[in-house]
C-alpha positions as CSV (number, residue, x, y, z in Angstrom):
1,M,-11.3,16.7,-6.4
2,P,-14.9,16.6,-7.9
3,K,-17.5,18.3,-5.8
4,A,-19.5,15.0,-5.3
5,H,-16.4,13.3,-4.1
6,L,-15.6,16.1,-1.8
7,L,-19.1,16.2,-0.3
8,A,-19.0,12.4,0.3
9,A,-15.7,12.8,2.0
10,V,-17.0,15.5,4.3
11,L,-20.1,13.5,5.1
12,F,-18.0,10.4,5.9
13,F,-15.8,12.5,8.2
14,L,-18.7,14.1,10.0
15,A,-20.3,10.6,10.5
16,F,-17.0,9.3,11.8
17,M,-16.6,12.2,14.2
18,N,-20.2,11.8,15.5
19,Q,-19.6,8.0,16.1
20,A,-16.3,8.8,17.9
21,I,-18.0,11.4,20.1
22,A,-20.9,9.1,20.9
23,S,-18.6,6.3,21.9
24,E,-16.8,8.6,24.4
25,Q,-20.0,9.7,26.0
26,P,-20.8,8.1,29.3
27,A,-23.6,5.6,29.6
28,K,-27.0,7.1,30.3
29,K,-27.5,6.3,34.0
30,S,-30.4,4.2,35.0
31,N,-32.6,4.6,38.0
32,L,-31.5,2.5,41.0
33,T,-34.6,0.3,41.5
34,S,-35.1,-3.2,42.9
35,E,-36.4,-4.4,39.4
36,F,-33.3,-3.0,37.5
37,L,-30.9,-4.7,40.1
38,L,-32.9,-8.0,39.9
39,K,-32.5,-7.9,36.1
40,Q,-28.7,-7.5,36.4
41,E,-28.6,-10.5,38.8
42,L,-30.5,-12.5,36.3
43,L,-27.9,-11.6,33.5
44,L,-25.0,-12.2,35.8
45,N,-26.2,-15.6,36.9
46,Q,-26.9,-16.6,33.4
47,L,-23.3,-15.7,32.6
48,I,-22.1,-17.9,35.4
49,V,-24.2,-20.7,34.1
50,N,-22.7,-20.5,30.7
51,I,-19.1,-20.3,32.1
52,H,-19.8,-23.6,34.0
53,L,-21.1,-25.1,30.8
54,L,-17.9,-24.2,29.0
55,Q,-15.8,-25.6,31.9
56,I,-17.8,-28.9,31.5
57,D,-17.5,-28.9,27.7
58,F,-15.3,-26.2,26.0
59,L,-16.7,-27.3,22.6
60,N,-20.1,-26.0,23.6
61,Q,-20.7,-23.4,21.0
62,E,-24.2,-22.4,22.3
63,A,-22.9,-21.7,25.8
64,R,-20.0,-19.7,24.2
65,E,-22.5,-17.5,22.2
66,K,-24.8,-17.0,25.1
67,M,-21.8,-16.0,27.2
68,L,-21.0,-13.2,24.7
69,D,-24.6,-12.2,24.6
70,N,-24.7,-12.0,28.4
71,L,-21.4,-9.9,28.4
72,A,-22.7,-7.5,25.7
73,L,-25.9,-6.8,27.8
74,L,-24.0,-6.4,31.1
75,N,-21.5,-4.1,29.4
76,Q,-24.4,-1.7,28.7
77,S,-26.3,-2.1,32.0
78,I,-23.7,-2.2,34.7
79,P,-21.9,0.9,33.7
80,A,-25.4,2.5,33.7
81,L,-25.6,2.2,37.5
82,P,-25.4,5.5,39.2
83,E,-22.1,6.3,40.7
84,Q,-23.4,7.8,43.9
85,S,-26.2,7.7,46.4
86,R,-27.3,9.8,49.3
87,D,-26.5,6.7,51.5
88,Q,-22.8,6.3,52.0
89,E,-22.9,2.5,52.2
90,T,-24.9,2.3,49.0
91,S,-22.3,4.7,47.3
92,K,-19.6,2.3,48.4
93,L,-21.4,-0.7,46.9
94,L,-22.0,1.1,43.7
95,S,-18.4,2.2,43.5
96,S,-16.9,-1.2,44.0
97,T,-19.5,-2.7,41.6
98,L,-18.5,-0.3,38.9
99,T,-14.8,-0.9,39.5
100,L,-15.0,-4.6,39.6
101,W,-17.1,-5.2,36.5
102,P,-14.6,-4.1,33.7
103,I,-12.1,-6.6,35.2
104,I,-14.6,-9.4,35.1
105,S,-15.8,-8.4,31.6
106,R,-12.3,-8.5,30.1
107,H,-11.5,-11.9,31.8
108,A,-14.8,-13.4,30.6
109,A,-14.4,-12.0,27.0
110,W,-11.0,-13.5,26.9
111,M,-12.3,-16.9,27.9
112,A,-15.1,-16.8,25.3
113,D,-12.7,-15.9,22.5
114,L,-10.4,-18.8,23.1
115,P,-10.4,-21.5,20.3
116,A,-12.9,-24.2,21.0
117,H,-10.2,-26.9,20.7
118,S,-8.2,-25.2,23.6
119,R,-8.1,-26.8,27.0
120,P,-10.7,-25.1,29.3
121,P,-8.9,-22.4,31.3
122,E,-9.0,-22.3,35.1
123,A,-12.0,-20.2,36.0
124,T,-11.8,-20.2,39.8
125,T,-10.7,-16.6,40.0
126,L,-13.3,-15.4,37.5
127,L,-16.0,-17.3,39.3
128,L,-15.0,-15.9,42.7
129,A,-15.1,-12.4,41.3
130,L,-18.5,-13.0,39.7
131,A,-19.8,-14.4,43.1
132,K,-18.5,-11.2,44.7
133,L,-20.3,-9.0,42.2
134,D,-23.5,-11.0,42.6
135,R,-23.4,-10.4,46.3
136,K,-22.9,-6.7,45.9
137,L,-25.9,-6.5,43.5
138,L,-28.0,-8.5,46.0
139,L,-27.0,-6.1,48.9
140,L,-27.9,-3.2,46.7
141,R,-31.3,-4.7,45.9
142,Q,-32.0,-5.4,49.6
143,K,-31.3,-1.8,50.4
144,M,-33.8,-0.7,47.7
145,L,-36.4,-3.2,49.1
146,T,-35.9,-1.7,52.6
147,R,-36.0,1.9,51.3
148,Y,-39.0,1.6,49.0
149,P,-41.1,-1.5,50.0
150,H,-44.2,-0.3,48.3
151,R,-42.5,-0.4,44.9
152,N,-41.5,-4.0,45.0
153,Q,-44.8,-5.9,45.2
154,K,-44.7,-7.3,41.6
155,L,-41.2,-8.9,41.5
156,G,-42.3,-12.4,42.5
157,F,-41.9,-13.9,39.0
158,L,-38.5,-12.3,38.5
159,E,-37.4,-13.6,41.9
160,Q,-38.6,-17.1,41.0
161,A,-36.5,-16.8,37.7
162,L,-33.4,-15.8,39.8
163,L,-34.0,-18.8,42.1
164,M,-34.0,-21.1,39.1
165,Q,-30.7,-19.6,37.8
166,R,-29.1,-20.1,41.2
167,L,-30.3,-23.6,41.3
168,S,-28.9,-24.3,37.8
169,R,-25.7,-22.5,38.8
170,E,-25.4,-24.7,41.9
171,Y,-26.1,-28.0,40.0
172,L,-23.5,-27.2,37.3
173,S,-20.9,-26.1,39.9
174,L,-21.4,-29.4,41.8
175,T,-21.1,-31.4,38.5
176,L,-17.8,-29.8,37.9
177,S,-16.8,-30.7,41.4
178,E,-17.8,-34.3,40.9
179,L,-15.9,-34.4,37.6
180,K,-12.8,-33.3,39.5
181,E,-13.6,-35.8,42.3
182,D,-13.9,-32.8,44.7
183,K,-17.2,-34.1,46.4
184,T,-18.9,-31.9,49.0
185,A,-21.8,-33.1,51.1
186,S,-22.7,-29.5,52.0
187,G,-23.1,-28.5,48.3
188,R,-25.4,-31.4,47.7
189,L,-27.5,-30.3,50.7
190,Q,-27.6,-26.7,49.4
191,L,-28.8,-28.0,46.0
192,Q,-31.6,-30.0,47.6
193,T,-32.7,-27.1,49.8
194,L,-32.8,-24.8,46.7
195,A,-34.8,-27.3,44.8
196,R,-37.4,-27.6,47.6
197,H,-37.6,-23.9,48.0
198,F,-38.1,-23.4,44.2
199,E,-40.9,-26.0,44.1
200,Q,-42.7,-24.5,47.1
201,K,-42.6,-21.0,45.5
202,L,-43.7,-22.3,42.0
203,L,-46.7,-24.0,43.6
204,K,-47.6,-20.9,45.4
205,L,-47.4,-18.8,42.2
206,D,-49.6,-21.5,40.5
207,K,-52.1,-21.3,43.4
208,Q,-52.1,-17.5,43.3
209,F,-52.2,-16.9,39.4
210,G,-53.4,-20.4,38.1
211,D,-56.7,-18.8,36.9
212,H,-55.2,-15.6,35.6
213,A,-56.2,-14.9,32.0
214,H,-52.6,-14.5,30.8
215,A,-50.1,-15.5,33.5
216,A,-51.5,-19.0,33.9
217,K,-50.0,-20.2,30.7
218,P,-46.4,-19.4,31.3
219,I,-46.7,-20.7,34.9
220,K,-48.0,-24.1,33.6
221,Q,-45.1,-24.2,31.0
222,A,-42.6,-23.5,33.8
223,Q,-44.1,-26.3,35.8
224,A,-43.8,-28.7,32.9
225,A,-40.1,-27.8,32.4
226,W,-39.5,-28.1,36.1
227,N,-41.1,-31.6,36.2
228,F,-38.7,-32.6,33.4
229,I,-35.6,-31.8,35.3
230,K,-36.7,-32.2,38.9
231,V,-35.9,-36.0,39.2
232,G,-32.4,-35.4,37.7
233,I,-31.7,-32.7,40.4
234,E,-33.1,-34.9,43.1
235,Q,-31.0,-37.9,42.1
236,F,-27.7,-35.9,41.9
237,P,-24.9,-37.0,41.7
238,G,-26.3,-40.0,39.9
239,R,-26.5,-39.7,36.1
240,P,-25.6,-35.9,35.9
241,V,-27.5,-34.0,33.2
242,P,-25.9,-30.5,33.2
243,E,-26.9,-29.4,29.7
244,M,-30.6,-30.4,30.3
245,V,-30.8,-28.6,33.6
246,A,-29.3,-25.5,32.0
247,R,-31.6,-25.7,29.0
248,Y,-34.8,-26.2,30.8
249,G,-33.8,-23.9,33.6
250,S,-33.4,-21.3,30.9
251,T,-36.9,-22.1,29.7
252,I,-38.3,-21.5,33.2
253,V,-36.4,-18.2,33.5
254,S,-38.0,-17.1,30.1
255,R,-41.5,-18.1,31.2
256,M,-41.2,-16.3,34.6
257,T,-39.9,-13.3,32.8
258,S,-42.8,-13.4,30.4
259,A,-45.3,-13.7,33.3
260,H,-43.7,-10.7,35.0
261,Q,-44.2,-8.5,31.9
262,M,-48.0,-9.1,32.1
263,F,-48.3,-7.1,35.3
């Protein structure tokens, strides 16, 4: 074999081995902070929103692509959670979260990879598992808020973004229930309660930062998007607009996240 070809073969082998070794290395662990956990909740709830959209319309290619994006990000960040904590209860929550995520990830990836012309698969089990994981992340964040209250004074915008995602998630879930003629009065009440809470907090943020040199603009943009879907949410179940709520809800999340980055 010529020397040039031999050298190329050696370099290729070394590159392959380095890649294989890197892929086997555990994910770099992240600090367990309220902000990190809140960002995981945002990603997880966006994943749930896109699963609901696919359940409503399995031909929705945009929801499918966003679902895969959500999975890719969560597959990096969830395994980066620390495995243990000095607090025993926190350690149990971390352990169960790390155990539950690979199961959810495989199930969600399988759903996203199904041909678009397929019949939407039953997602009840997956959504229940996601709700369980969402609850664990919330409990972990509450522990961090209690333990380090002074570190969590600038999360209002991210909390508002998460509230919008929960609102979108509830709206889409109820739309599915209506399509299946499984109507629930309690769900409608919960939706209206979330909507009032969201609007009150958005008005409070505008009052607090409406004159801010940078944050005022994304807040106004979020308000404009909210006004566009507010009536549709208030009039549910009349004339359901799930894709519109999901789209403008995503815009609000983006604007709130942008405002958070300014502080």
